[in-house]
N, C-alpha and C positions, 0 to 999 in steps of 0.2 A: 876730354876727361884726361883730369891728370892721374898718373899711375896710383899714386897713393891715394886718389878719391876711388878712384873704381876697385882696389884692391879693400879699403875700408867698405865698401857696400857690398863687394862679395863675400867678404869673411862675416860680415853680420847679420846677409840674408840666408848662407846657409844656417847660419846659427839659429836663426828667428826659426826657419824653414824645419830646421834638426826639431828643437824645441814643438813647435805647433804640429808638428807631423806625428809626434811622441804622443803629445796631450789628445791627437785626434784618436788616435789607435788604442788611447786608455778608456777614452769617453765609447768607443766602441765596443771594446772588450766588457766595461761594466755594464752597458747597453744591453749585450746578449746576456749576461749573466741574469741583469735584475729580471729579465723577462723568464729565465729559468732554462735557458740552455744548458742543454751537458756539457759542451762540450764550448769555451769561451771564446777562443779564433781559432773557427773551421777553416776559414779561408781569409789568409788578412790579405791587404790591400797590397797588391804586387807592387804598383807604382808606387807605393807609399813608402816600403820600405826599401825600393831602389832608389826614391830621394833621399832618403835617408843615408842611404850608404853613398850615396853620391855627395853629401855635405859632409860626413865624418871623415872622407877622403881628402876631398879638398881642405877643409881645417886647418889641419901642421901646415900647409903648403902656403897658404894665404897667410897664415900667422907669424910664417917665420920670415916670410917676405917683407911684411907691416912691420915686422920688427929690423929688419935691415934696415929699410929704406928708414925708418926714425932714426936709427941709429943708435939704440936702446943696447946694452950691453945683456946677449942671452943669459950672464948669471945673476941676472937681478931674482930675486929671492921668488916674486909674484909671478914671473915666466917661469922659472922652474915649478913652482907649486901646479901652476896652470898647467905643464906638459903633464905631469904626474898624474895631475886628477885626469887629465885627456886620455892618459894609456888607458887608468881603470876604469874610464866609463865606456873608452870604445871597446875595449878586451868585453865588459861584460855587456855591451850591448851585439858583438858580434857571438857570442856564448846564447844570448836571450834569441835571437835569431833563430839562432841552430837548435836549442831544445822547442822552441813555437812551432817549427817547420816538425821536430819529431810528435809534437801533442797533436798537430795537426793529421799526421798519418795514421796516430793512432799506436803507438808504439809505448804512449806512457810517458811517466816521469812524477817528479812530484812538482805539484804547482806550487808551494810555498818555497821552494826554491825558484823558481824560474818568478815569480813576485820579486823577491829578495836581489835579483838579476836584474829587472826591470827598475827598482827603486835604487841599485845604486848606480845602476844609469843615468837614471833622472837625476838625482840629488849631482853626481859628479857633471855634468853640463850644465846645470842651473849654478853650479860654483862657477863654473868656467865663466860663464856668462853675466854675473857679477863681480869676478877680478878681472875682466873686459873693462867692465861698466865702470870700475874703481879707479881700475891703472895707480896701486899705490907705487910712485915710482920715486 
């Protein structure tokens, strides 16, 4: 398989896995909350969190390599916007993981702020997927 095609598949697969894993965890938390569980995420699925982390780490490298192979300048507005959105969404995701771990240990914290971090991360990654799909060159 050609390098460009392989990178596209890896990059898109990482994006899809990240979004599906996030939706799966959100569905799990919603189902537990609707059953009346006091703590919504008592034991998060370690494999899914690890998979999301690997996807998050791989996306900037494969994205840069794709842009380099295609020959697009890094100064294009949509690429800079995606990079900024990625930075904010990834930081929100890492902070969310740390807060959920604190909640799991019972150290407390604001559930509203945790939800806000999850929404910021979700909206950021969905917007990046939209920019990747549109590619307004």
